[in-house]
C-alpha positions as CSV (number, residue, x, y, z in Angstrom):
1,X,0.0,0.0,0.0
2,X,1.3,3.5,-0.9
3,X,0.6,5.4,2.3
4,X,1.6,8.7,0.8
5,X,-1.0,8.3,-2.0
6,X,-3.7,7.3,0.5
7,X,-2.8,10.2,2.8
8,X,-3.0,12.6,-0.2
9,X,-6.4,11.1,-1.3
10,X,-7.7,11.6,2.3
11,X,-6.4,15.2,2.3
12,X,-8.2,15.9,-1.0
13,X,-11.4,14.4,0.2
14,X,-11.3,16.5,3.4
15,X,-10.7,19.6,1.2
16,X,-13.6,18.8,-1.1
17,X,-15.9,18.2,1.8
18,X,-15.0,21.4,3.7
19,X,-15.2,23.3,0.4
20,X,-18.7,21.9,-0.3
21,X,-19.8,23.1,3.1
22,X,-18.3,26.5,2.6
23,X,-19.7,26.9,-0.9
24,X,-23.1,25.7,0.3
25,X,-23.2,28.3,3.1
26,X,-22.0,31.1,0.8
27,X,-24.6,30.2,-1.8
28,X,-27.3,30.2,0.8
29,X,-26.3,33.5,2.3
30,X,-25.9,35.1,-1.1
31,X,-29.1,33.6,-2.4
32,X,-31.0,35.1,0.5
33,X,-30.3,38.6,-0.9
34,X,-31.9,37.7,-4.2
35,X,-35.1,36.1,-2.8
36,X,-36.6,38.7,-0.4
37,X,-39.0,38.1,1.3
38,X,-38.0,34.4,1.1
39,X,-34.7,32.9,2.2
40,X,-33.0,30.7,-0.4
41,X,-33.9,27.6,1.7
42,X,-37.6,28.7,1.7
43,X,-37.4,29.3,-2.0
44,X,-36.0,25.8,-2.6
45,X,-38.7,24.4,-0.4
46,X,-41.5,26.0,-2.5
47,X,-39.6,24.9,-5.6
48,X,-39.6,21.3,-4.3
49,X,-43.4,21.6,-3.7
50,X,-43.9,22.7,-7.3
51,X,-41.9,19.7,-8.5
52,X,-44.2,17.3,-6.8
53,X,-47.7,16.2,-7.8
54,X,-50.3,18.2,-5.9
55,X,-51.5,15.3,-3.8
56,X,-48.0,14.3,-2.9
57,X,-46.7,17.5,-1.3
58,X,-46.2,15.9,2.1
59,X,-43.4,17.0,4.5
60,X,-41.6,13.7,3.9
61,X,-41.8,14.0,0.1
62,X,-40.6,17.6,0.2
63,X,-37.8,16.6,2.5
64,X,-36.8,13.8,0.2
65,X,-36.8,16.1,-2.8
66,X,-34.5,18.5,-0.9
67,X,-32.3,15.8,0.6
68,X,-33.2,17.3,4.0
69,X,-34.6,16.0,7.2
70,X,-38.3,16.0,8.0
71,X,-37.7,18.2,11.0
72,X,-35.8,20.8,9.0
73,X,-38.6,20.9,6.4
74,X,-41.2,21.1,9.1
75,X,-39.5,24.3,10.4
76,X,-39.2,25.7,6.9
77,X,-42.9,25.0,6.2
78,X,-43.8,26.6,9.6
79,X,-42.0,29.8,8.6
80,X,-43.6,29.9,5.2
81,X,-47.0,29.3,6.8
82,X,-46.5,32.3,9.2
83,X,-45.8,34.5,6.2
84,X,-49.1,33.3,4.6
85,X,-47.3,31.7,1.7
86,X,-48.4,28.1,2.3
87,X,-51.2,26.3,4.0
88,X,-51.0,22.9,5.6
89,X,-54.1,20.7,4.8
90,X,-55.0,17.1,5.5
91,X,-54.1,14.7,2.8
92,X,-56.9,13.2,0.7
93,X,-54.8,10.1,0.1
94,X,-53.5,9.4,3.6
95,X,-55.3,10.4,6.8
96,X,-52.0,10.3,8.7
97,X,-50.3,12.8,6.4
98,X,-50.7,16.5,5.5
99,X,-50.1,18.2,2.2
100,X,-48.6,21.6,1.9
101,X,-50.3,24.0,-0.6
102,X,-49.1,27.2,-2.0
103,X,-51.4,30.1,-1.3
104,X,-52.1,32.8,-3.9
105,X,-49.7,35.1,-2.1
106,X,-47.2,32.3,-2.1
107,X,-47.5,31.8,-5.8
108,X,-47.2,35.5,-6.4
109,X,-44.1,35.7,-4.2
110,X,-42.5,32.7,-5.8
111,X,-43.0,34.1,-9.3
112,X,-41.5,37.5,-8.3
113,X,-38.7,35.9,-6.4
114,X,-38.1,33.3,-9.0
115,X,-37.3,35.9,-11.7
116,X,-34.5,37.3,-9.5
117,X,-33.3,34.0,-8.3
118,X,-33.4,32.2,-11.7
119,X,-32.1,35.0,-13.8
120,X,-29.9,37.3,-11.7
121,X,-28.6,34.9,-9.0
122,X,-27.8,32.1,-11.5
123,X,-26.1,34.6,-13.9
124,X,-24.0,36.1,-11.1
125,X,-23.0,32.8,-9.4
126,X,-22.2,30.8,-12.5
127,X,-20.9,33.6,-14.7
128,X,-17.4,32.0,-15.0
129,X,-18.7,28.6,-16.0
130,X,-19.2,27.3,-19.5
131,X,-21.8,24.8,-20.5
132,X,-19.4,21.8,-20.3
133,X,-18.2,22.8,-16.9
134,X,-21.8,23.1,-15.6
135,X,-22.6,19.7,-17.0
136,X,-19.5,18.2,-15.4
137,X,-20.2,19.8,-12.1
138,X,-23.8,18.7,-12.1
139,X,-22.8,15.1,-13.0
140,X,-20.2,15.1,-10.2
141,X,-22.7,16.4,-7.6
142,X,-25.2,13.7,-8.7
143,X,-22.4,11.1,-8.3
144,X,-21.5,12.4,-4.9
145,X,-25.1,12.4,-3.8
146,X,-25.2,8.6,-4.4
147,X,-22.4,7.9,-1.9
148,X,-25.0,5.9,0.2
149,X,-26.8,4.3,-2.7
150,X,-29.7,6.7,-2.8
151,X,-30.4,8.4,-6.1
152,X,-31.0,12.2,-6.2
153,X,-34.6,13.1,-7.0
154,X,-33.8,16.5,-8.3
155,X,-35.3,19.3,-10.2
156,X,-34.7,18.2,-13.7
157,X,-38.3,18.6,-14.9
158,X,-39.5,22.1,-15.8
159,X,-42.3,23.4,-13.6
160,X,-45.3,24.9,-15.3
161,X,-46.6,27.8,-13.2
162,X,-49.9,28.9,-14.7
163,X,-50.2,32.5,-15.9
164,X,-46.9,33.4,-14.5
165,X,-44.9,34.9,-17.5
166,X,-45.8,35.9,-21.0
167,X,-43.5,35.0,-23.9
168,X,-42.3,38.6,-24.0
169,X,-41.4,38.5,-20.3
170,X,-39.5,35.3,-20.8
171,X,-37.6,36.8,-23.8
172,X,-36.7,39.9,-21.8
173,X,-35.6,37.8,-18.8
174,X,-33.3,35.6,-21.1
175,X,-31.8,38.8,-22.6
176,X,-31.2,40.1,-19.1
177,X,-29.6,36.8,-18.1
178,X,-27.3,36.8,-21.2
179,X,-26.4,40.4,-20.7
180,X,-25.7,39.9,-16.9
181,X,-23.5,36.9,-17.6
182,X,-21.5,38.8,-20.2
183,X,-21.0,41.8,-17.9
184,X,-20.0,39.6,-15.0
185,X,-17.6,37.6,-17.1
186,X,-16.0,40.7,-18.6
187,X,-15.7,42.3,-15.1
188,X,-14.0,39.1,-13.8
189,X,-11.5,39.0,-16.6
190,X,-10.4,42.6,-16.1
191,X,-10.0,42.5,-12.3
């Protein structure tokens, strides 16, 4: 056994792990600034709900979608409920479970927040990444998620939010996204 190689691999793994934690915390803190009045964790919780069938928006299913604990999601849902953005209702499928529903205010907030989060935050955070790098990073994160044999149930499918954006609004948002990425990329190269 090559102990130096094993020691180097262990060191690399420790660096990757600590970097993932630091990056996650930084992304969360930065994302909070783009999502007002939602935190980035609340935004992702609502996004997880939107990626689930309406009768399957249980705390457990939302937690599984996020890769979080039931307790953590219960706290997040509680804070969203206090803001009037979600309602917790009995499940029609399972008397022991509850479903979480987005209120009209929640949908409006999500649409408003989503524009900033999807366009501005993504353009700013990933401005230095090309398409191949993003694909590689995504695939590596999916591979890392399976360390315990569990598959990631992610957010691959597009969510249809009824009556949220016109074709013109989508076009303008994509132009803003492209422009913002170019400006950020240009600024980074010249610093």
